[in-house]
C-alpha positions in Angstrom: -31.9 64.7 -82.8 -34.4 62.4 -81.2 -32.9 59.6 -79.1 -33.8 56.0 -79.7 -33.3 52.7 -78.1 -31.4 49.9 -79.9 -33.3 47.2 -77.9 -36.6 48.7 -78.7 -35.8 49.0 -82.4 -34.6 45.3 -82.6 -37.7 44.1 -80.6 -40.1 46.1 -82.7 -38.5 45.0 -86.0 -38.3 41.4 -85.1 -41.9 41.4 -83.8 -43.2 43.2 -86.9 -41.6 40.6 -89.1 -42.8 37.7 -87.0 -46.3 39.2 -86.7 -46.7 39.8 -90.4 -45.4 36.4 -91.2 -47.8 34.7 -88.7 -50.7 36.8 -90.1 -49.8 35.7 -93.6 -49.5 32.1 -92.4 -52.9 32.4 -90.6 -54.6 33.7 -93.8 -53.0 30.9 -95.8 -54.0 28.3 -93.3 -57.5 29.7 -93.1 -57.9 29.6 -96.9 -56.5 26.1 -97.1 -58.7 24.9 -94.2 -61.8 26.4 -95.8 -61.0 24.8 -99.1 -60.4 21.4 -97.5 -63.5 21.5 -95.4 -65.6 22.6 -98.3 -64.2 19.8 -100.5 -64.8 17.1 -97.8 -68.3 18.3 -97.1 -69.1 18.3 -100.8 -67.7 14.8 -101.2 -69.9 13.6 -98.3 -72.9 15.4 -99.8 -72.4 13.8 -103.2 -71.9 10.4 -101.7 -75.1 10.5 -99.7 -77.0 11.8 -102.7 -75.7 9.0 -105.0 -76.4 6.3 -102.4 -80.0 7.5 -102.0 -80.3 7.6 -105.8 -79.3 4.0 -106.0 -81.7 3.0 -103.2 -84.6 4.8 -104.9 -83.7 3.0 -108.2 -84.1 -0.4 -106.5 -87.0 0.5 -104.3 -89.5 2.7 -106.2 -91.6 4.9 -104.1 -95.1 3.7 -103.8 -96.3 5.1 -100.4 -98.7 7.9 -100.2 -96.9 9.4 -97.2 -94.6 12.0 -98.7 -92.6 12.8 -95.5 -90.1 10.4 -94.0 -90.0 11.1 -90.3 -86.5 10.4 -88.9 -85.8 10.8 -85.1 -83.2 13.3 -84.0 -83.4 15.6 -87.0 -82.2 19.2 -86.3 -81.4 22.4 -88.2 -77.9 21.0 -89.0 -79.1 17.6 -90.3 -78.9 16.7 -94.0 -82.3 17.1 -95.8 -83.3 15.2 -99.0 -86.1 15.2 -101.5 -87.2 12.6 -104.1 -88.7 14.3 -107.1 -90.6 12.7 -110.0 -90.3 13.6 -113.7 -92.9 16.3 -113.5 -90.9 18.1 -110.7 -93.2 17.2 -107.8 -91.8 16.1 -104.4 -92.9 12.6 -103.8 -90.8 12.0 -100.7 -88.8 14.3 -98.4 -87.2 14.4 -95.0 -89.1 16.2 -92.4 -86.5 19.1 -92.4 -86.7 19.6 -96.3 -89.0 22.2 -97.9 -92.2 21.2 -99.5 -91.2 22.5 -102.9 -88.0 21.2 -104.6 -84.7 22.8 -103.5 -84.3 24.3 -107.0 -86.7 24.6 -109.8 -84.2 23.7 -112.5 -83.1 20.1 -111.7 -79.8 19.1 -113.2 -76.9 17.1 -112.0 -74.3 18.8 -109.8 -74.0 21.3 -106.9 -76.4 24.2 -106.5 -76.4 26.9 -103.7 -79.6 28.2 -102.2 -80.3 30.5 -99.4 -80.5 27.8 -96.8 -78.9 24.7 -98.4 -76.0 23.5 -100.4 -77.7 21.0 -102.7 -76.3 18.1 -104.7 -78.5 16.5 -107.4 -77.4 13.0 -108.2 -77.1 11.8 -111.8 -80.3 10.2 -113.1 -80.7 6.4 -113.3 -83.2 4.2 -115.0 -85.9 5.1 -112.5 -88.2 8.1 -113.0 -87.1 9.7 -109.7 -84.3 12.2 -108.9 -82.7 12.6 -105.5 -81.8 16.0 -104.1 -79.7 16.2 -100.9 -79.2 19.5 -99.2 -76.8 20.4 -96.4 -77.9 23.3 -94.3 -75.6 26.3 -94.8 -75.7 26.9 -91.1 -74.0 23.5 -90.5 -71.4 24.1 -93.3 -70.6 27.6 -92.1 -70.2 26.5 -88.5 -68.0 23.6 -89.5 -65.8 25.9 -91.6 -65.4 28.5 -88.9 -64.6 25.9 -86.3 -62.0 24.3 -88.4 -60.5 27.7 -89.3 -60.5 28.8 -85.6 -58.8 25.6 -84.5 -56.0 26.2 -87.1 -55.6 30.0 -86.5 -56.4 30.7 -82.8 -53.3 28.9 -81.5 -51.1 31.0 -83.7 -52.7 34.2 -82.6 -52.7 33.2 -78.9 -49.0 32.4 -79.2 -48.2 36.0 -80.4 -47.8 37.4 -76.8 -45.6 34.5 -75.9 -43.4 35.3 -79.0 -43.3 38.9 -78.0 -42.2 38.1 -74.4 -39.6 35.6 -75.6 -38.2 38.0 -78.2 -38.0 40.8 -75.6 -36.3 38.6 -73.1 -33.8 37.3 -75.6 -33.0 40.7 -77.0 -32.6 42.2 -73.5 -30.3 39.4 -72.5 -28.3 39.7 -75.7 -27.8 43.4 -75.1 -26.6 43.1 -71.5 -22.9 43.2 -72.5 -23.7 46.5 -74.3 -25.2 47.8 -71.1 -22.1 46.8 -69.1 -19.9 48.5 -71.6 -22.1 51.6 -71.4 -21.9 51.7 -67.6 -18.1 51.3 -67.7 -17.8 54.1 -70.3 -20.1 56.4 -68.4 -18.1 56.0 -65.2 -15.0 57.3 -67.0 -14.1 61.0 -66.6 -11.2 63.4 -65.9 -10.6 61.6 -62.6 -11.1 58.1 -63.8 -9.4 57.2 -67.1 -8.5 53.6 -66.3 -8.9 51.2 -69.2 -12.2 49.2 -69.4 -11.5 45.7 -68.1 -12.5 42.5 -69.8 -16.3 42.2 -69.8 -16.7 39.0 -71.8 -18.1 41.0 -74.7 -19.2 39.6 -78.1 -16.9 40.1 -81.0 -19.0 43.0 -82.3 -18.2 45.0 -79.2 -14.6 44.0 -78.6 -13.4 46.4 -81.3 -15.4 49.3 -79.6 -13.8 48.4 -76.2 -10.3 48.4 -77.7 -11.0 51.8 -79.4 -12.3 53.3 -76.1 -9.3 52.0 -74.2 -7.0 53.5 -76.8 -8.8 56.8 -76.5 -8.6 56.7 -72.7 -4.9 56.1 -72.8 -4.4 59.0 -75.1 -6.5 61.2 -72.9 -4.7 60.1 -69.8 -1.4 61.0 -71.4 -2.6 64.4 -72.5 -4.3 65.3 -69.2 -1.3 64.1 -67.2 1.0 66.2 -69.3 -1.3 69.2 -68.9 -1.7 68.8 -65.1 2.0 68.2 -64.7 2.8 71.3 -66.6 0.3 73.4 -64.7 1.5 72.1 -61.3 5.1 72.5 -62.2 4.6 76.0 -63.6 2.7 77.1 -60.5 5.3 75.6 -58.2 8.1 77.2 -60.1 6.4 80.6 -60.1 5.2 80.6 -56.5 8.6 81.1 -54.8 9.9 83.7 -57.2 6.7 85.6 -56.9 6.9 85.5 -53.1 10.5 86.8 -53.3 9.5 89.5 -55.8 6.6 90.7 -53.6 8.9 90.9 -50.6 11.4 92.9 -52.6 8.7 95.2 -53.8 7.4 95.8 -50.3 10.9 96.6 -49.1 11.3 99.0 -52.0 8.0 100.6 -51.0 9.3 101.4 -47.6 12.3 103.1 -49.1 10.3 105.6 -51.3 7.5 108.0 -50.4 4.1 106.7 -51.4 3.2 110.2 -52.6 5.8 110.2 -55.3 5.5 108.7 -58.8 8.0 106.0 -57.8 5.8 105.1 -54.8 2.7 104.8 -56.9 4.6 102.6 -59.3 5.7 100.4 -56.5 2.1 100.0 -55.3 1.0 99.0 -58.8 3.8 96.4 -59.0 2.9 95.0 -55.6 -0.8 94.8 -56.6 0.0 93.1 -59.9 2.3 90.7 -58.1 -0.4 89.7 -55.7 -2.8 89.1 -58.5 -0.3 87.0 -60.3 0.2 85.1 -57.1 -3.5 84.5 -56.8 -3.6 83.2 -60.4 -0.7 80.8 -59.6 -2.6 79.6 -56.5 -5.7 79.0 -58.6 -3.7 77.1 -61.2 -2.5 74.8 -58.4 -6.1 74.3 -57.2 -7.3 73.7 -60.7 -4.6 71.1 -61.2 -5.6 69.3 -57.9 -9.3 69.5 -58.8 -8.6 68.1 -62.3 -6.6 65.2 -60.9 -9.7 63.7 -59.2 -8.8 64.6 -55.7 -12.5 64.8 -54.7 -13.4 61.2 -55.6 -12.5 60.1 -52.1 -15.5 59.4 -49.8 -14.9 60.2 -46.1 -17.6 61.4 -43.7 -17.0 64.9 -42.3 -18.9 67.9 -40.9 -19.5 70.3 -43.7 -20.7 73.1 -41.4 -17.4 73.0 -39.5 -15.5 73.5 -42.8 -17.8 76.4 -43.7 -17.4 78.1 -40.3 -13.6 78.0 -40.5 -13.6 79.4 -44.0 -16.1 82.1 -43.2 -14.1 83.2 -40.1 -10.8 83.2 -42.0 -12.1 85.2 -45.0 -14.2 87.5 -42.7 -11.0 88.6 -40.9 -9.4 89.5 -44.1 -11.8 92.0 -45.7 -9.4 93.0 -48.4 -11.6 91.5 -51.1 -15.0 92.5 -49.8 -17.1 93.7 -47.0 -17.3 90.6 -44.8 -19.5 87.5 -44.5 -22.7 87.0 -42.6 -23.3 83.3 -41.8 -26.8 82.1 -41.0 -27.1 78.4 -39.9 -30.9 78.4 -39.1 -30.5 76.3 -36.0 -28.4 73.6 -37.6 -25.4 72.4 -35.6 -23.9 69.8 -38.0 -24.1 68.7 -41.6 -22.4 65.4 -42.3 -21.6 64.6 -45.9 -19.4 62.0 -47.7 -16.5 63.3 -49.7 -13.0 64.8 -49.4 -12.8 67.5 -46.8 -9.8 69.3 -48.4 -11.4 69.3 -51.8 -14.6 70.6 -50.2 -12.7 73.4 -48.5 -11.2 74.4 -51.8 -14.6 74.4 -53.4 -16.2 76.5 -50.7 -13.3 78.9 -50.5 -13.5 79.6 -54.2 -17.2 80.3 -54.0 -16.8 82.6 -51.0 -13.8 84.4 -52.6 -15.8 84.8 -55.8 -18.7 86.4 -53.8 -16.3 88.7 -51.9 -14.4 89.7 -55.0 -17.3 90.5 -57.2 -19.6 92.0 -54.5 -20.2 95.7 -54.8 -21.0 98.4 -52.3 -21.0 97.9 -48.6 -23.4 94.9 -48.7 -21.7 91.8 -47.1 -21.9 88.3 -48.5 -24.8 86.3 -47.1 -24.1 82.6 -46.5 -27.2 80.7 -45.5 -27.5 77.0 -44.4 -30.8 75.7 -45.7 -32.9 73.1 -43.8 -32.0 70.4 -46.4 -28.3 70.9 -45.9 -27.7 73.1 -49.0 -25.4 76.1 -48.7 -26.6 79.3 -50.4 -24.0 82.1 -51.0 -25.3 85.4 -52.2 -23.5 88.7 -53.0 -24.7 92.0 -54.4 -23.7 92.9 -58.0 -25.4 93.9 -61.3 -27.4 91.1 -62.8 -25.6 88.9 -65.3 -26.9 88.1 -68.8 -28.2 84.6 -69.3 -25.5 83.7 -71.8 -22.8 84.9 -69.5 -24.3 83.0 -66.6 -24.2 79.8 -68.6 -20.5 80.2 -69.4 -19.3 81.1 -65.9 -18.0 77.6 -65.1 -15.8 77.5 -68.1 -12.1 78.2 -67.5 -10.9 81.9 -67.7 -14.5 83.2 -68.1 -15.2 86.3 -66.0 -18.5 87.8 -65.1 -17.9 91.2 -66.4 -18.3 93.1 -63.1 -15.1 95.0 -63.7 -13.1 93.1 -61.0 -10.1 91.3 -62.3 -10.4 87.8 -61.1 -8.5 84.7 -62.3 -11.5 83.3 -64.1 -10.9 79.9 -62.5 -12.8 80.0 -59.2 -16.2 78.8 -60.4 -14.5 76.3 -62.7 -12.6 74.7 -59.8 -15.8 74.7 -57.6 -17.9 73.1 -60.4 -15.2 70.5 -61.1 -14.9 69.4 -57.5 -18.7 69.4 -57.0 -19.1 67.1 -60.0 -16.6 64.7 -58.6 -18.5 64.6 -55.3 -21.8 64.1 -57.0 -22.9 67.5 -55.6 -24.5 70.3 -57.6 -23.7 73.9 -57.9 -26.6 76.0 -59.1 -25.8 79.5 -60.2 -28.4 82.2 -60.6 -28.6 85.9 -61.4 -30.5 88.1 -60.9 -32.0 87.1 -57.6 -35.8 87.1 -57.6 -36.2 89.2 -54.6 -34.0 92.1 -55.8 -33.7 91.9 -59.5 -29.9 92.0 -59.2 -27.2 90.1 -57.4 -25.6 86.7 -57.8 -26.2 83.4 -56.0 -24.5 80.0 -55.8 -26.3 77.1 -54.1 -24.4 73.9 -53.3 -26.4 70.8 -52.7 -24.8 67.6 -51.5 -26.2 64.1 -52.0 -27.9 62.6 -48.9 -26.6 65.1 -46.2 -27.1 64.2 -42.6 -28.5 67.4 -41.1 -28.5 67.6 -37.3 -30.3 70.5 -35.7 -29.1 72.1 -32.5 -32.0 70.6 -30.5 -30.9 67.2 -31.7 -27.7 67.1 -29.7 -27.5 64.9 -26.7 
């Protein structure tokens, strides 16, 4: 399902409504302004025509000059004509045409190509007055009035967009704070969400989340306590049982059926002991032990673990450590938890490696640790499930199925990443685990004082 943003949806919806409303308002204002301007101009045109008609009635035209020259006349100035009964123009303004504005002279408004003409009602005189307003002037006046009414509304749209965006973002800040608090919760942090001064719409969500966190804390605490108690209760009896089996093995010949049975019991007891140890580690990893942030040398921990496991080749063919000229790698985290994580990764490589090929541990220049062992390539679906509890890689070796789960859990708490890959590109087989820590301080050997 495609993700979407609540803030973006609210801003878009509000702005759409506001924009459509303003556009409708602008069209209404434009229509009203055009109507009012037209009405005012028509009234003025009619008034001028009637005044001229009255003037002509009291002062009949007797001059032979048919053009009245008026200074300052332009293309936007009113034009007029005085027409006799036969339809001839006896007097006109200098910007009026020689022929009458319209051939059919009757009282009222008439539109021509260049003029809006008003013909005054006839009087006792034999002359009719026609006054024309240039359409250029009328159109310009209408557009100017419409622009004065509409442009401020359109110009204000970006301001409205900015204000709506700011208001919505500010209103959603409590939701962001609640989101950050919820995102910070995990298996190692199930504390209730504190009071965040949330609006009433979000308080119910906060209460529901706190209730869920309390239930999860109870369930996880019960589970961890059971796993830890069970592991502790089983460790001592298993140790005693293994000691008794080893003593029994010394009492019988290893070549006999009883000797072989004793070896099988000892092997199964050791495996059970490993499973119990992994359960203890899993309980510690799930309790959030790796959330502490102390600065320590990662390479020192890796050397100690590699030396310890290399001297006990029971589970594999040894470890080859390559540091690439790096003397120290300082990271922030919990050193004990990091040791548990690296030990599980190394033990997994030793346990599932095949043949006489040792496990290769390489320290990369960026501070990452790459652990590689030889084995048949794993299927992609199996590789994706390896960090789940009790999932085994299918190499035929009986592990606990918890090693990679423990390592992945601890890495997640330390903000580190464990990248698993199989097969390896260079060989078409094998298994690799690369651990990358955030902001490692890598010190090469030449950098020492």
